[in-house]
All heavy atoms as an XYZ file, in Angstrom:
821
protein
N      -1.066     -8.833      9.369
C      -0.093     -8.268     10.290
C      -0.001     -6.770     10.033
O       0.133     -6.340      8.893
C       1.258     -8.939     10.070
C       2.396     -8.395     10.904
S       2.338     -8.688     12.675
C       2.644    -10.417     12.770
N      -0.071     -6.006     11.103
C       0.046     -4.549     11.022
C       1.456     -4.167     11.448
O       1.903     -4.536     12.527
C      -1.015     -3.897     11.888
C      -2.406     -4.204     11.377
C      -3.468     -3.616     12.241
C      -4.827     -3.979     11.655
N      -5.912     -3.450     12.440
N       2.133     -3.418     10.586
C       3.554     -3.155     10.724
C       3.826     -1.663     10.766
O       3.155     -0.865     10.109
C       4.300     -3.748      9.508
C       4.068     -5.247      9.427
C       5.789     -3.411      9.538
C       4.478     -5.847      8.102
N       4.877     -1.302     11.513
C       5.433      0.050     11.473
C       6.928     -0.072     11.204
O       7.555     -1.066     11.569
C       5.194      0.788     12.777
N       7.473      0.949     10.583
C       8.909      1.019     10.333
C       9.428      2.272     11.007
O       8.896      3.366     10.800
C       9.222      1.063      8.820
C       8.705     -0.190      8.121
C      10.722      1.240      8.593
C       8.804     -0.137      6.608
N      10.465      2.095     11.834
C      11.128      3.232     12.457
C      12.491      3.407     11.816
O      13.233      2.437     11.641
C      11.301      3.014     13.961
C      10.034      3.007     14.798
C      10.385      2.834     16.273
C       9.244      4.284     14.605
N      12.817      4.648     11.483
C      14.072      4.942     10.792
C      14.892      5.948     11.586
O      14.403      6.592     12.514
C      13.809      5.458      9.361
C      13.077      4.424      8.537
C      13.029      6.750      9.385
N      16.134      6.092     11.183
C      17.045      7.044     11.806
C      16.653      8.467     11.408
O      16.467      8.760     10.224
C      18.473      6.720     11.362
C      19.498      7.540     12.082
O      19.348      7.848     13.247
N      20.562      7.884     11.385
N      16.539      9.353     12.365
C      16.096     10.722     12.095
C      17.028     11.435     11.121
O      16.565     12.061     10.163
C      15.999     11.508     13.402
C      15.492     12.910     13.220
C      15.302     13.641     14.525
O      15.839     13.208     15.567
O      14.618     14.676     14.504
N      18.330     11.357     11.322
C      19.264     12.041     10.426
C      19.203     11.490      9.012
O      19.306     12.233      8.043
C      20.696     11.940     10.962
C      20.911     12.804     12.193
O      20.148     13.776     12.383
O      21.842     12.503     12.962
N      19.033     10.198      8.880
C      18.964      9.588      7.554
C      17.743     10.096      6.795
O      17.789     10.263      5.571
C      18.929      8.052      7.666
O      20.101      7.624      8.364
C      18.874      7.387      6.310
N      16.647     10.360      7.498
C      15.424     10.822      6.837
C      15.607     12.171      6.151
O      14.812     12.541      5.293
C      14.264     10.897      7.827
C      13.678      9.539      8.162
S      13.204      8.561      6.714
C      11.959      9.578      5.991
N      16.658     12.891      6.476
C      16.911     14.164      5.816
C      17.318     13.970      4.363
O      17.240     14.897      3.566
C      17.994     14.937      6.570
C      17.544     15.367      7.951
C      18.664     16.030      8.704
C      18.212     16.362     10.120
N      19.301     16.896     10.925
N      17.761     12.730      4.021
C      18.212     12.486      2.654
C      17.654     11.197      2.045
O      17.930     10.879      0.900
C      19.730     12.475      2.598
C      20.378     11.413      3.444
C      21.901     11.585      3.506
N      22.490     10.661      4.423
C      22.500     10.755      5.743
N      21.928     11.793      6.314
N      23.068      9.866      6.496
N      16.871     10.454      2.791
C      16.368      9.160      2.329
C      14.884      9.267      1.982
O      14.117      9.908      2.692
C      16.576      8.114      3.422
S      15.960      6.485      2.975
N      14.496      8.585      0.929
C      13.082      8.571      0.528
C      12.324      7.377      1.096
O      11.107      7.300      0.964
C      12.958      8.506     -1.006
O      13.534      7.278     -1.460
C      13.648      9.698     -1.665
N      13.053      6.428      1.697
C      12.409      5.219      2.201
C      12.285      4.134      1.152
O      11.691      3.077      1.396
N      12.839      4.346     -0.022
C      12.688      3.404     -1.139
C      13.142      1.997     -0.775
O      12.456      1.028     -1.099
C      13.461      3.890     -2.354
C      13.342      2.949     -3.544
C      14.196      3.448     -4.711
C      14.080      2.538     -5.904
N      14.889      1.341     -5.807
N      14.277      1.853     -0.101
C      14.773      0.521      0.249
C      13.816     -0.227      1.161
O      13.526     -1.405      0.946
N      13.305      0.462      2.171
C      12.357     -0.154      3.110
C      11.056     -0.529      2.398
O      10.546     -1.638      2.563
C      12.054      0.788      4.262
S      13.438      1.103      5.381
N      10.515      0.401      1.609
C       9.255      0.132      0.929
C       9.409     -0.939     -0.146
O       8.521     -1.779     -0.324
C       8.658      1.410      0.341
C       8.057      2.298      1.377
C       8.611      3.542      1.663
C       6.939      1.900      2.095
C       8.059      4.363      2.628
C       6.378      2.716      3.065
C       6.938      3.949      3.330
N      10.518     -0.928     -0.862
C      10.759     -1.958     -1.870
C      10.787     -3.337     -1.208
O      10.173     -4.280     -1.712
C      12.071     -1.686     -2.602
C      12.324     -2.698     -3.683
O      11.540     -2.846     -4.614
N      13.430     -3.418     -3.569
N      11.491     -3.442     -0.093
C      11.551     -4.725      0.624
C      10.159     -5.149      1.085
O       9.781     -6.317      0.956
C      12.518     -4.632      1.800
N       9.377     -4.211      1.613
C       8.031     -4.559      2.080
C       7.134     -5.010      0.918
O       6.528     -6.079      0.971
C       7.373     -3.390      2.812
C       5.939     -3.676      3.147
C       5.625     -4.513      4.211
C       4.914     -3.157      2.390
C       4.292     -4.830      4.503
C       3.581     -3.455      2.675
C       3.282     -4.296      3.740
N       7.019     -4.193     -0.113
C       6.070     -4.489     -1.192
C       6.460     -5.722     -1.998
O       5.592     -6.380     -2.569
C       5.871     -3.279     -2.088
C       5.059     -2.204     -1.423
C       5.622     -0.981     -1.114
C       3.736     -2.427     -1.060
C       4.875      0.005     -0.473
C       2.980     -1.450     -0.421
C       3.564     -0.229     -0.127
N       7.744     -6.050     -2.030
C       8.198     -7.246     -2.744
C       8.450     -8.420     -1.799
O       8.940     -9.458     -2.227
C       9.444     -6.918     -3.560
C       9.109     -6.007     -4.711
O       8.363     -6.376     -5.606
N       9.635     -4.785     -4.676
N       8.124     -8.232     -0.521
C       8.273     -9.261      0.513
C       9.697     -9.841      0.504
O       9.898    -11.039      0.461
C       7.231    -10.364      0.368
C       5.785     -9.884      0.486
C       5.519     -9.172      1.816
N       4.115     -8.979      2.083
C       3.451     -7.839      1.865
N       4.071     -6.794      1.346
N       2.187     -7.741      2.170
N      10.664     -8.930      0.567
C      12.073     -9.300      0.607
C      12.631     -9.112      2.009
O      12.060     -8.396      2.826
C      12.876     -8.425     -0.366
C      12.454     -8.466     -1.833
C      13.194     -7.395     -2.629
C      12.705     -9.846     -2.406
N      13.754     -9.732      2.262
C      14.544     -9.529      3.472
C      13.684     -9.673      4.731
O      13.068    -10.702      4.922
C      15.300     -8.206      3.382
C      16.189     -8.145      2.132
O      16.746     -9.188      1.758
O      16.304     -7.070      1.523
N      13.583     -8.674      5.570
C      12.866     -8.840      6.843
C      11.362     -9.008      6.673
O      10.671     -9.397      7.608
C      13.146     -7.666      7.775
O      12.464     -6.506      7.359
N      10.856     -8.744      5.488
C       9.420     -8.845      5.234
C       9.038    -10.135      4.501
O       7.884    -10.322      4.132
C       8.946     -7.640      4.416
C       9.233     -6.324      5.082
C      10.312     -5.553      4.669
C       8.464     -5.866      6.132
C      10.594     -4.344      5.283
C       8.731     -4.668      6.755
C       9.808     -3.901      6.324
N       9.998    -11.018      4.292
C       9.766    -12.201      3.457
C       8.741    -13.180      4.039
O       8.153    -13.955      3.294
C      11.081    -12.931      3.192
O      11.624    -13.426      4.404
N       8.504    -13.130      5.327
C       7.570    -14.078      5.958
C       6.121    -13.609      5.954
O       5.234    -14.347      6.342
C       8.019    -14.359      7.391
C       9.380    -15.024      7.459
C       9.851    -15.232      8.891
O       9.047    -15.098      9.832
O      11.044    -15.530      9.048
N       5.880    -12.373      5.521
C       4.521    -11.841      5.541
C       3.760    -12.198      4.269
O       4.314    -12.222      3.183
C       4.534    -10.315      5.682
C       5.125     -9.822      6.973
C       6.262     -9.030      6.970
C       4.556    -10.145      8.193
C       6.813     -8.558      8.163
C       5.091     -9.686      9.380
C       6.220     -8.892      9.357
O       6.758     -8.430     10.533
N       2.470    -12.409      4.445
C       1.593    -12.650      3.310
C       1.010    -11.350      2.790
O       1.352    -10.261      3.256
N       0.086    -11.459      1.855
C      -0.497    -10.269      1.223
C      -1.356     -9.425      2.161
O      -1.645     -8.267      1.862
C      -1.337    -10.847      0.084
C      -1.595    -12.257      0.476
C      -0.415    -12.700      1.290
N      -1.739     -9.970      3.298
C      -2.586     -9.211      4.234
C      -1.799     -8.190      5.054
O      -2.386     -7.317      5.699
C      -3.321    -10.174      5.172
C      -2.464    -10.768      6.282
C      -1.428    -11.806      5.836
O      -1.526    -12.329      4.715
O      -0.515    -12.078      6.619
N      -0.475     -8.260      5.045
C       0.347     -7.340      5.840
C       0.173     -5.902      5.357
O       0.050     -5.639      4.169
C       1.813     -7.750      5.767
N       0.139     -4.991      6.329
C      -0.054     -3.569      6.047
C       0.982     -2.750      6.799
O       1.304     -3.064      7.940
C      -1.405     -3.090      6.547
C      -2.596     -3.863      6.175
C      -3.799     -3.349      6.959
O      -4.041     -2.155      7.053
N      -4.544     -4.264      7.547
N       1.446     -1.675      6.177
C       2.274     -0.709      6.896
C       1.344      0.370      7.430
O       0.643      1.031      6.662
C       3.352     -0.083      5.992
C       4.393     -1.122      5.623
C       4.018      1.096      6.710
C       5.504     -0.608      4.739
N       1.330      0.530      8.745
C       0.473      1.541      9.368
C       1.263      2.700      9.946
O       0.672      3.656     10.441
C      -0.373      0.906     10.471
C      -1.386     -0.130     10.012
C      -2.211     -0.622     11.187
C      -2.304      0.428      8.939
N       2.585      2.601      9.908
C       3.406      3.689     10.407
C       4.777      3.674      9.775
O       5.349      2.610      9.535
N       5.294      4.863      9.466
C       6.643      5.029      8.944
C       7.125      6.351      9.510
O       6.650      7.419      9.106
C       6.633      5.058      7.419
C       8.011      5.104      6.808
C       8.708      3.927      6.561
C       8.607      6.308      6.487
C       9.979      3.959      6.000
C       9.874      6.349      5.924
C      10.563      5.174      5.678
N       8.015      6.294     10.488
C       8.442      7.510     11.164
C       9.873      7.360     11.660
O      10.425      6.270     11.663
C       7.493      7.850     12.336
O       7.814      9.138     12.858
C       7.553      6.802     13.438
N      10.461      8.473     12.082
C      11.806      8.428     12.637
C      11.731      8.397     14.160
O      10.672      8.615     14.751
C      12.657      9.589     12.133
C      12.116     10.941     12.457
N      12.153     11.482     13.729
C      11.514     11.864     11.677
C      11.615     12.678     13.717
N      11.213     12.927     12.479
N      12.856      8.111     14.783
C      12.884      7.935     16.234
C      13.021      9.246     16.989
O      13.022      9.250     18.217
C      13.995      6.954     16.669
C      13.709      5.566     16.148
C      15.369      7.437     16.224
N      13.112     10.362     16.293
C      13.213     11.655     16.968
C      11.875     12.108     17.514
O      10.832     11.506     17.251
N      11.910     13.166     18.286
C      10.686     13.714     18.849
C      10.208     12.904     20.043
O      10.991     12.268     20.739
N       8.924     12.922     20.280
C       8.324     12.248     21.428
C       8.061     10.784     21.088
O       6.974     10.413     20.640
C       7.028     12.966     21.813
C       6.425     12.460     23.111
O       6.837     11.382     23.599
O       5.538     13.152     23.631
N       9.062      9.962     21.300
C       8.970      8.547     20.931
C       7.875      7.825     21.708
O       7.156      7.002     21.151
C      10.313      7.858     21.127
C      10.391      6.420     20.643
C      10.081      6.311     19.152
C      11.749      5.824     20.948
N       7.709      8.124     22.977
C       6.649      7.463     23.752
C       5.271      7.784     23.188
O       4.404      6.915     23.151
C       6.738      7.829     25.237
C       7.894      7.177     25.957
C       7.858      5.648     25.929
O       6.761      5.060     26.053
O       8.936      5.038     25.769
N       5.077      8.994     22.728
C       3.806      9.361     22.099
C       3.604      8.544     20.821
O       2.491      8.038     20.563
C       3.773     10.855     21.789
C       2.544     11.296     21.079
N       1.324     11.426     21.709
C       2.334     11.623     19.781
C       0.417     11.813     20.835
N       1.004     11.943     19.661
N       4.661      8.405     20.037
C       4.575      7.614     18.808
C       4.252      6.161     19.128
O       3.434      5.538     18.442
C       5.886      7.707     18.025
C       6.130      9.085     17.439
C       7.468      9.138     16.716
C       7.750     10.530     16.200
N       8.994     10.590     15.418
N       4.871      5.618     20.155
C       4.593      4.239     20.563
C       3.127      4.082     20.943
O       2.468      3.112     20.553
C       5.534      3.806     21.708
C       6.963      3.651     21.175
C       5.045      2.520     22.364
C       8.011      3.457     22.252
N       2.595      5.020     21.698
C       1.188      4.953     22.090
C       0.266      5.007     20.871
O      -0.743      4.290     20.814
C       0.843      6.063     23.082
C       1.447      5.846     24.459
C       1.064      4.487     25.062
O      -0.122      4.098     25.027
O       1.983      3.802     25.567
N       0.614      5.832     19.884
C      -0.191      5.900     18.658
C      -0.132      4.574     17.898
O      -1.148      4.104     17.376
C       0.294      7.034     17.753
C       0.118      8.408     18.329
C      -1.306      8.820     18.347
C      -1.581      9.664     17.147
N      -2.919     10.215     17.117
N       1.047      3.961     17.839
C       1.172      2.667     17.160
C       0.334      1.612     17.862
O      -0.354      0.819     17.216
C       2.640      2.243     17.092
C       3.556      3.122     16.247
C       4.999      2.649     16.377
C       3.117      3.168     14.798
N       0.371      1.608     19.191
C      -0.439      0.653     19.950
C      -1.929      0.894     19.708
O      -2.692     -0.053     19.516
C      -0.100      0.751     21.441
C       1.252      0.175     21.773
C       1.773      0.503     23.146
C       0.833      0.351     24.286
N       1.466      0.635     25.602
N      -2.331      2.150     19.704
C      -3.734      2.493     19.467
C      -4.193      2.018     18.091
O      -5.340      1.603     17.923
C      -3.915      4.011     19.577
C      -5.330      4.471     19.387
C      -5.452      5.968     19.526
C      -6.876      6.402     19.263
N      -7.015      7.855     19.304
N      -3.281      2.058     17.124
C      -3.600      1.611     15.762
C      -3.381      0.114     15.567
O      -3.420     -0.380     14.451
C      -2.784      2.410     14.743
C      -3.267      3.836     14.651
O      -4.457      4.101     14.638
N      -2.333      4.768     14.624
N      -3.121     -0.581     16.686
C      -3.007     -2.039     16.699
C      -1.835     -2.584     15.868
O      -1.916     -3.649     15.270
C      -4.319     -2.689     16.286
C      -5.465     -2.337     17.231
C      -6.693     -3.108     16.917
C      -7.899     -2.831     17.760
N      -7.900     -2.036     18.882
N      -0.742     -1.810     15.846
C       0.477     -2.296     15.203
C       0.985     -3.483     16.001
O       1.017     -3.452     17.238
C       1.540     -1.178     15.117
C       2.902     -1.734     14.769
C       1.102     -0.130     14.098
N       1.355     -4.533     15.299
C       1.827     -5.758     15.944
C       3.338     -5.926     15.854
O       3.949     -6.515     16.743
C       1.162     -6.961     15.285
C      -0.359     -6.922     15.378
C      -0.990     -7.852     14.388
O      -1.123     -9.048     14.726
O      -1.351     -7.400     13.273
N       3.935     -5.443     14.766
C       5.371     -5.615     14.555
C       6.000     -4.288     14.164
O       5.431     -3.525     13.379
C       5.637     -6.646     13.463
N       7.172     -4.029     14.720
C       7.938     -2.838     14.365
C       9.257     -3.300     13.766
O       9.973     -4.104     14.364
C       8.188     -1.933     15.587
C       9.106     -0.778     15.232
C       6.868     -1.406     16.145
N       9.550     -2.783     12.594
C      10.821     -3.059     11.936
C      11.720     -1.842     12.129
O      11.321     -0.719     11.808
C      10.610     -3.314     10.445
C       9.969     -4.623     10.154
N      10.629     -5.639      9.508
C       8.733     -5.089     10.445
C       9.819     -6.671      9.400
N       8.659     -6.358      9.964
N      12.888     -2.069     12.665
C      13.881     -1.006     12.812
C      14.690     -0.990     11.525
O      15.267     -2.004     11.133
C      14.770     -1.279     14.018
C      14.027     -1.406     15.356
C      14.992     -1.710     16.475
C      13.228     -0.141     15.648
N      14.718      0.136     10.873
C      15.361      0.205      9.558
C      16.837     -0.160      9.638
O      17.486     -0.015     10.671
C      15.210      1.607      8.971
O      15.973      2.526      9.726
N      17.348     -0.609      8.528
C      18.756     -0.988      8.454
C      19.658      0.199      8.768
O      20.684      0.044      9.439
C      19.060     -1.562      7.075
O      18.279     -2.730      6.866
N      19.288      1.405      8.342
C      20.093      2.594      8.645
C      20.065      2.903     10.143
O      21.052      3.385     10.700
C      19.617      3.799      7.843
S      17.943      4.376      8.234
N      18.981      2.619     10.791
C      18.882      2.855     12.233
C      19.855      1.954     12.980
O      20.574      2.398     13.878
C      17.447      2.601     12.700
C      17.106      2.955     14.131
C      17.196      4.458     14.336
C      15.724      2.473     14.475
N      19.906      0.724     12.569
C      20.818     -0.224     13.223
C      22.275      0.205     13.071
O      23.063      0.082     13.994
C      20.616     -1.617     12.644
C      21.451     -2.654     13.347
C      21.058     -4.031     12.918
N      21.812     -5.005     13.683
C      21.541     -6.267     13.728
N      20.511     -6.739     13.070
N      22.272     -7.082     14.432
N      22.617      0.730     11.925
C      24.003      1.138     11.673
C      24.366      2.468     12.301
O      25.529      2.692     12.625
C      24.254      1.227     10.166
C      24.373     -0.108      9.492
C      24.901      0.032      8.072
N      24.054      0.847      7.221
C      23.127      0.374      6.395
N      22.913     -0.921      6.319
N      22.418      1.186      5.656
N      23.414      3.375     12.456
C      23.768      4.759     12.789
C      23.187      5.315     14.083
O      23.485      6.445     14.435
C      23.344      5.660     11.636
C      24.065      5.341     10.361
C      23.764      6.357      9.294
N      24.526      6.049      8.097
C      23.997      5.565      6.990
N      22.706      5.332      6.924
N      24.748      5.318      5.946
N      22.375      4.575     14.781
C      21.707      5.110     15.970
C      22.360      4.557     17.228
O      22.321      3.348     17.476
C      20.219      4.757     15.920
C      19.397      5.352     17.026
C      19.307      6.728     17.198
C      18.697      4.536     17.905
C      18.540      7.277     18.208
C      17.917      5.075     18.910
C      17.849      6.441     19.054
O      17.092      6.978     20.059
N      22.930      5.434     18.019
C      23.684      4.989     19.205
C      22.788      4.343     20.259
O      23.258      3.527     21.046
C      24.457      6.160     19.810
O      23.564      7.170     20.247
N      21.516      4.675     20.289
C      20.600      4.102     21.271
C      19.836      2.897     20.748
O      18.768      2.554     21.280
N      20.383      2.232     19.738
C      19.682      1.131     19.076
C      19.265      0.022     20.043
O      18.117     -0.414     20.044
C      20.555      0.554     17.948
C      19.949     -0.643     17.282
C      19.030     -0.495     16.256
C      20.277     -1.935     17.690
C      18.458     -1.597     15.644
C      19.708     -3.040     17.075
C      18.800     -2.858     16.067
O      18.232     -3.952     15.474
N      20.177     -0.447     20.865
C      19.875     -1.575     21.757
C      18.785     -1.213     22.768
O      17.873     -1.998     23.015
C      21.142     -2.046     22.480
C      20.952     -3.348     23.234
C      20.545     -4.508     22.327
O      21.060     -4.676     21.220
N      19.614     -5.321     22.789
N      18.854     -0.007     23.324
C      17.831      0.435     24.273
C      16.471      0.562     23.582
O      15.437      0.210     24.152
C      18.227      1.770     24.912
C      19.438      1.681     25.808
C      20.773      1.747     25.050
O      20.786      2.048     23.820
O      21.805      1.473     25.683
N      16.488      1.069     22.347
C      15.251      1.186     21.575
C      14.646     -0.185     21.319
O      13.446     -0.382     21.504
C      15.536      1.899     20.252
C      14.354      2.051     19.306
C      13.267      2.931     19.926
C      14.827      2.627     17.979
N      15.475     -1.133     20.927
C      15.021     -2.501     20.680
C      14.371     -3.080     21.936
O      13.282     -3.661     21.869
C      16.201     -3.356     20.229
C      15.877     -4.801     19.925
C      15.663     -4.963     18.421
C      17.020     -5.676     20.356
N      15.008     -2.898     23.067
C      14.460     -3.417     24.326
C      13.142     -2.735     24.680
O      12.198     -3.386     25.123
C      15.488     -3.248     25.440
C      16.687     -4.162     25.268
C      17.839     -3.843     26.210
O      17.650     -3.043     27.153
O      18.934     -4.390     25.983
N      13.055     -1.420     24.486
C      11.825     -0.690     24.812
C      10.669     -1.154     23.932
O       9.568     -1.429     24.400
C      12.051      0.815     24.648
C      10.788      1.672     24.669
C      10.024      1.523     25.984
N       8.733      2.158     25.936
C       7.586      1.540     25.621
N       7.566      0.253     25.308
N       6.442      2.204     25.634
N      10.908     -1.239     22.638
C       9.840     -1.635     21.720
C       9.402     -3.073     21.931
O       8.232     -3.407     21.726
C      10.295     -1.428     20.278
C      10.499      0.016     19.846
C      11.183      0.071     18.497
C       9.185      0.779     19.838
N      10.326     -3.915     22.361
C      10.015     -5.334     22.587
C       8.984     -5.544     23.686
O       8.370     -6.603     23.766
C      11.297     -6.105     22.914
O      12.146     -6.127     21.795
N       8.772     -4.546     24.506
C       7.745     -4.638     25.556
C       6.337     -4.645     24.965
O       5.415     -5.178     25.581
C       7.880     -3.472     26.532
C       9.156     -3.503     27.332
C       9.263     -2.292     28.222
C      10.586     -2.286     28.982
N      10.722     -1.068     29.799
N       6.169     -4.025     23.793
C       4.833     -3.869     23.214
C       4.648     -4.479     21.834
O       3.516     -4.632     21.376
C       4.486     -2.373     23.114
C       4.369     -1.734     24.484
O       3.500     -2.175     25.255
O       5.149     -0.809     24.771
N       5.754     -4.801     21.155
C       5.669     -5.248     19.772
C       6.641     -6.390     19.502
O       7.648     -6.537     20.184
C       6.039     -4.105     18.802
C       5.314     -2.821     19.054
C       5.926     -1.778     19.732
C       4.015     -2.642     18.602
C       5.265     -0.576     19.963
C       3.341     -1.445     18.829
C       3.967     -0.416     19.512
N       6.363     -7.133     18.448
C       7.368     -8.011     17.863
C       8.323     -7.072     17.130
O       7.880     -6.182     16.398
C       6.702     -8.964     16.874
C       7.649     -9.846     16.145
C       6.949    -10.716     15.112
O       5.778    -11.098     15.338
O       7.579    -10.984     14.078
N       9.616     -7.237     17.321
C      10.579     -6.308     16.723
C      11.513     -7.053     15.789
O      12.068     -8.095     16.151
C      11.397     -5.564     17.808
C      12.402     -4.613     17.168
C      10.476     -4.809     18.760
N      11.675     -6.500     14.589
C      12.658     -6.993     13.622
C      13.769     -5.948     13.562
O      13.497     -4.752     13.421
C      12.044     -7.154     12.231
C      10.882     -8.106     12.178
C      11.346     -9.513     12.019
C      10.135    -10.415     11.808
N      10.476    -11.715     11.361
N      15.008     -6.402     13.630
C      16.141     -5.492     13.737
C      16.681     -4.925     12.453
O      17.762     -4.332     12.457
N      15.976     -5.083     11.354
C      16.407     -4.494     10.087
C      15.218     -4.504      9.129
O      14.171     -5.061      9.440
C      17.596     -5.275      9.497
C      17.231     -6.592      8.837
C      17.377     -6.751      7.471
C      16.732     -7.665      9.567
C      17.050     -7.949      6.847
C      16.404     -8.862      8.953
C      16.557     -9.001      7.596
O      16.234    -10.175      6.987
N      15.402     -3.869      7.978
C      14.343     -3.881      6.976
C      14.821     -4.539      5.690
O      14.177     -5.441      5.175
C      13.852     -2.449      6.655
O      14.986     -1.614      6.385
C      13.031     -1.884      7.801
N      15.944     -4.091      5.172
C      16.444     -4.623      3.910
C      17.950     -4.805      3.974
O      18.619     -4.233      4.820
C      16.068     -3.708      2.744
C      16.581     -2.304      2.882
N      16.007     -1.403      3.741
C      17.594     -1.668      2.285
C      16.660     -0.251      3.667
N      17.634     -0.386      2.787
N      18.447     -5.655      3.081
C      19.868     -5.981      3.104
C      20.098     -7.191      4.003
O      19.189     -7.959      4.282
N      21.296     -7.328      4.476
C      21.644     -8.473      5.318
C      21.038     -8.360      6.706
O      20.980     -7.288      7.293
C      23.157     -8.577      5.445
C      23.813     -8.858      4.116
C      25.268     -9.071      4.201
N      25.895     -8.338      5.293
C      27.143     -8.504      5.671
N      27.900     -9.374      5.056
N      27.650     -7.816      6.671
N      20.608     -9.479      7.247
C      19.997     -9.501      8.579
C      21.006     -9.148      9.663
O      20.684     -8.447     10.612
C      19.410    -10.881      8.865
N      22.225     -9.609      9.524
C      23.280     -9.309     10.485
C      24.240     -8.322      9.829
O      24.897     -8.651      8.847
C      24.057    -10.579     10.917
C      23.097    -11.614     11.444
C      25.145    -10.241     11.903
C      22.347    -11.219     12.707
N      24.248     -7.123     10.361
C      25.095     -6.091      9.792
C      26.408     -6.013     10.565
O      26.420     -6.110     11.787
C      24.391     -4.737      9.825
C      23.058     -4.698      9.088
C      22.366     -3.391      9.324
C      23.267     -4.929      7.607
N      27.491     -5.815      9.859
C      28.811     -5.691     10.496
C      28.945     -4.338     11.154
O      28.394     -3.384     10.792
C      29.922     -5.885      9.466
C      29.808     -7.245      8.799
O      29.353     -8.199      9.445
O      30.207     -7.322      7.633
């Protein structure tokens, strides 16, 4: 499975991605169903030209996009983003922590 992770642009100013990568490499939380063949082919924020980023992910044959837990909590356009990405990818609504965030 080829995976990309999209994160909140503002959070990237202070986040190293450790939580997302730890969950992926240890197959925790949203990554628990993947086997050893899973690869991360993209890690980017939702700012800038998102349609261009989507086209690059498709070109690189990304199959699943995980929306980071910080994105779900802090991005006002989360639902629209989820719907847009669902047209081209399997989408997981979080990366690490609880699946359903309050």
